[in-house]
C-alpha positions in Angstrom: -21.2 3.1 -15.7 -22.4 2.5 -12.2 -19.9 0.7 -10.0 -21.2 -2.3 -8.1 -20.4 -1.7 -4.4 -20.7 -5.5 -3.8 -18.0 -6.4 -6.3 -14.8 -7.8 -4.8 -12.7 -5.1 -6.4 -14.8 -2.3 -5.1 -15.0 -3.8 -1.6 -11.2 -4.2 -1.7 -10.7 -0.6 -2.6 -13.0 0.6 0.1 -11.3 -1.6 2.7 -7.9 -0.3 1.7 -9.1 3.3 1.8 -10.6 2.7 5.3 -7.3 1.0 6.4 -5.3 4.0 5.1 -7.4 6.5 7.0 -7.1 4.4 10.2 -3.3 4.3 9.9 -3.2 8.0 9.1 -5.2 8.9 12.2 -3.0 6.4 14.2 0.1 8.4 13.2 -1.6 11.6 14.4 -2.6 10.0 17.7 1.0 8.7 18.2 2.4 12.2 17.6 0.0 13.8 20.0 0.8 11.2 22.7 4.5 11.6 22.2 4.3 15.2 23.5 4.0 13.8 27.0 4.9 10.0 26.9 8.0 8.1 26.0 8.1 6.0 22.8 8.3 2.8 24.8 5.1 3.6 26.7 3.2 4.6 23.5 4.2 1.3 21.9 3.0 -0.6 24.9 -0.4 1.1 25.1 -0.8 0.8 21.3 -0.4 -2.9 21.7 -2.5 -3.3 24.8 -5.5 -1.4 23.5 -4.9 -3.0 20.1 -5.2 -6.4 21.7 -8.5 -5.4 23.3 -9.7 -4.3 19.9 -8.7 -7.7 18.5 -10.4 -9.8 21.1 -13.7 -10.0 19.1 -11.7 -12.2 16.7 -11.4 -14.8 19.5 -15.2 -14.6 20.2 -15.9 -15.1 16.5 -13.5 -18.1 15.9 -13.3 -19.6 19.4 -10.2 -20.7 21.4 -9.0 -22.8 18.5 -7.8 -19.6 16.8 -4.9 -19.5 19.3 -3.7 -23.0 18.4 -0.5 -22.9 16.3 2.6 -25.0 15.7 4.5 -21.9 14.6 5.0 -20.2 18.0 8.9 -19.9 17.7 8.4 -18.1 14.4 5.8 -15.8 15.9 8.3 -14.8 18.7 11.1 -14.0 16.2 8.6 -12.0 14.0 7.3 -10.1 17.0 10.8 -9.3 18.4 11.8 -7.8 15.1 8.4 -6.1 14.8 8.5 -4.5 18.2 12.0 -3.0 17.5 10.6 -1.7 14.2 7.6 -0.2 16.1 9.9 1.6 18.5 11.9 3.1 15.7 8.8 4.0 13.7 7.0 5.6 16.7 10.1 7.5 17.7 10.4 8.9 14.1 6.7 10.0 14.2 7.4 11.8 17.4 10.6 13.5 16.4 10.4 14.1 12.6 7.9 16.1 10.6 4.9 13.8 10.1 5.0 13.8 6.3 8.8 13.0 6.3 8.3 10.1 8.7 5.5 8.6 6.7 7.3 9.1 3.4 10.3 7.2 4.7 8.0 4.4 6.0 6.8 3.8 2.4 10.3 2.5 1.6 9.3 -0.8 3.3 8.3 -2.5 0.0 11.8 -1.8 -1.3 13.3 -3.7 1.6 10.7 -6.4 1.2 11.9 -7.1 -2.4 15.5 -7.4 -1.2 14.5 -9.6 1.8 12.4 -11.8 -0.5 15.6 -12.6 -2.5 17.6 -13.3 0.7 15.0 -15.3 2.7 12.6 -16.7 0.1 15.1 -17.0 -2.7 12.7 -15.2 -5.1 14.0 -14.3 -8.5 14.1 -10.5 -9.1 14.9 -9.4 -12.6 16.3 -6.2 -13.9 13.1 -4.2 -14.1 12.3 -4.7 -10.4 15.9 -4.1 -9.4 15.7 -0.8 -11.3 12.6 0.1 -9.3 14.4 -0.8 -6.0 17.3 1.5 -7.0 14.9 4.3 -7.9 13.2 3.8 -4.5 16.5 4.2 -2.7 17.1 7.4 -4.7 13.8 8.6 -3.4 15.0 7.8 0.2 18.2 9.6 -0.4 16.4 12.7 -1.7 14.4 12.8 1.6 17.3 12.0 3.9 19.9 14.2 2.0 23.0 12.7 3.5 26.1 14.9 3.4 24.1 18.1 3.3 23.5 20.7 6.0 19.8 19.5 6.1 20.8 15.9 7.0 19.4 14.7 10.3 20.5 11.4 11.9 16.9 11.1 13.1 15.9 10.2 9.6 18.0 7.0 9.8 15.8 5.8 12.6 12.8 6.0 10.2 14.8 4.1 7.5 15.7 1.4 10.1 12.0 1.1 11.0 11.2 0.5 7.3 14.1 -2.0 6.9 12.9 -4.1 9.9 9.3 -3.8 8.7 10.4 -5.3 5.4 11.9 -8.3 7.2 8.7 -8.6 9.2 6.6 -8.6 6.0 8.5 -11.5 4.7 7.9 -13.4 7.9 4.2 -12.7 7.8 4.2 -14.0 4.2 5.8 -17.2 5.5 3.3 -17.5 8.3 0.4 -16.9 6.0 1.2 -20.1 4.1 -0.2 -22.1 7.1 -1.8 -19.5 9.4 -5.1 -17.6 8.9 -4.9 -13.8 8.9 -7.0 -13.4 12.1 -4.6 -15.7 14.0 -1.6 -13.8 12.8 -3.2 -10.5 14.0 -4.3 -11.8 17.3 -1.2 -13.7 18.3 1.1 -11.0 17.1 -0.6 -8.4 19.1 -0.8 -10.6 22.2 2.9 -11.3 22.1 3.7 -7.7 21.5 2.0 -6.6 24.8 4.6 -8.3 27.2 7.5 -7.6 24.8 6.7 -3.8 24.8 5.8 -3.7 28.5 9.4 -4.6 29.7 11.1 -1.5 28.2 8.1 0.7 29.0 8.5 -0.1 32.7 12.0 1.4 32.6 10.5 4.8 31.8 7.0 4.4 33.2 4.8 7.4 33.7 1.0 7.2 33.8 -0.7 9.1 31.0 -2.6 12.2 32.1 -5.8 13.7 30.9 -6.4 13.7 27.2 -3.2 11.6 26.6 -5.3 8.6 27.5 -7.5 9.3 24.5 -4.5 9.4 22.2 -3.0 6.1 23.4 -6.4 4.3 23.3 -7.0 5.7 19.8 -3.5 4.6 18.6 -4.3 1.0 19.7 -7.8 0.8 18.3 -7.0 2.5 15.0 -3.8 0.5 14.5 -5.5 -2.9 15.0 -8.6 -1.8 13.0 -6.4 -0.6 10.1 -4.4 -3.9 10.1 -7.6 -5.9 10.0 -9.0 -3.9 7.0 -5.6 -4.1 5.3 -5.4 -7.9 5.4 -9.0 -8.3 4.2 -8.4 -5.8 1.3 -5.4 -7.8 0.1 -7.4 -11.0 0.2 -10.0 -9.5 -2.2 -8.0 -7.2 -4.4 -4.9 -6.9 -6.5 -2.0 -5.4 -4.6 -0.9 -3.4 -7.7 -4.3 -1.7 -7.7 -4.5 -1.2 -4.0 -1.0 0.2 -3.4 -1.8 3.7 -4.9 -4.8 3.9 -2.4 -2.5 3.3 0.5 -0.5 6.4 -0.4 -3.5 8.5 0.5 -2.1 8.3 4.0 0.6 10.9 3.1 -1.6 13.8 2.1 -4.0 13.1 5.1 -1.0 13.1 7.5 0.5 16.2 5.8 -2.8 18.1 6.3 -2.9 17.2 10.0 0.8 18.1 10.4 0.1 21.5 9.0 -3.1 22.2 11.0 -2.0 20.8 14.3 1.8 21.4 14.3 2.4 24.0 11.7 4.5 21.7 9.5 5.0 22.4 5.9 6.0 19.7 3.5 9.4 20.7 1.9 10.1 20.1 -1.8 12.7 17.3 -1.1 10.2 15.3 0.9 7.5 15.7 -1.8 10.0 14.8 -4.6 11.4 11.8 -2.6 7.9 10.6 -1.7 6.8 10.8 -5.4 9.9 8.7 -6.5 9.2 6.1 -3.8 5.6 6.0 -4.8 6.5 5.3 -8.4 9.0 2.6 -7.4 6.5 0.9 -5.1 3.7 1.0 -7.6 5.9 -0.7 -10.2 7.1 -3.3 -7.7 3.5 -4.0 -6.8 2.5 -4.2 -10.5 5.3 -6.7 -11.3 4.5 -8.9 -8.3 0.8 -9.0 -9.5 1.8 -9.9 -13.0 4.1 -12.6 -11.9 1.5 -13.9 -9.5 -1.1 -14.1 -12.2 1.4 -15.8 -14.6 2.3 -18.3 -11.9 -1.4 -19.1 -11.4 -1.9 -19.5 -15.1 1.2 -21.7 -15.6 0.6 -23.9 -12.5 -1.9 -26.3 -14.1 0.4 -26.7 -17.1 3.3 -27.6 -14.7 1.1 -30.0 -12.8 0.1 -31.8 -16.0 3.7 -32.6 -16.8 4.8 -36.2 -16.4 7.3 -37.0 -13.7 10.8 -36.9 -15.0 
C-alpha cells in the first residue's frame, strides 16, 4: 500500500524525524563547541542565533505575535529553562554523548510526576509502574554506589528534571498562547538571561568554533519548530519512538568524532527508559482520546 505523503500522520512522522535529526546535530555542534568555549557562552550563542532563526516568525505573523498577558509566566518558565539548558549543555560537553542523550530522555518521567503536582492530573497504577521502570533505567545508566559512578551524570539528570517542569509550564502556556509565540518569546527572553553568566567567562569564539555555535542555534530552533508542528498533527504515542532515533545518530557521531563506544549499561538503561516513555506516551494518547469522546456526553448533562 502506498503511503500518502500528504496525510497528517505521514507529515507528522516526517516532521518529527526532521526535528530529531536537527536535535541530534545540535548535540554534536554543542560538543564540538565545548572543546574551546565555556558552557555559559555556548548557551548564549545557541539562544542568540536561535533567536535570529526564529525572526521569520515575526515577519509571518506581524508584531501582534509578541503581545501576551502571560509575561510573568514566560519569565519563570525561561529562568528554569535556562538553568536546565546550562546543565544539559554541560553534560553534553563532559559525558559520553550517548550517555548524556540517554539521560535526557528521562524528561517524560519527570513530566508525569510534575503533572500530578502542578496540574493535579490523575496518574493510575500502570503509568506509575512505567515511571518506576523509567527510574530503574536511569539508575542502570548512572550506577550509583559502584566504581563507575560519576557525579557528572547527576547534572544530566538535573537537566531532565528541570526540563520536565518546563514542559508542564509550556503545556499551561499553550492553553492560551500559540506555539510560534511561545518559541519566539522564550528564545528572546533566553538571550539576555544567558548573556549575564556568559559575560563572567567571556572569550570570543575562534575559527571554526563560530560554525559550531551558529549551527547549535539554528539547529536547535529549527528542531523545536518542527517538533511543535509534528505534535499538532500527530499522536504523541506514535511520534515518541521516532524521537529516539536521536540516540543512534548521536552514538555514531560520538564514535566517529570522539572514539566513544556505547557501554552495555547505557544501552540497557536507554532501552528501559525508551520502553517506559513509549508506554507513558501511549497511555496519555488513550486518555486524551477518551476525554475527547466523553466530552460531548459530559456537556450534554443537565446542570446539577
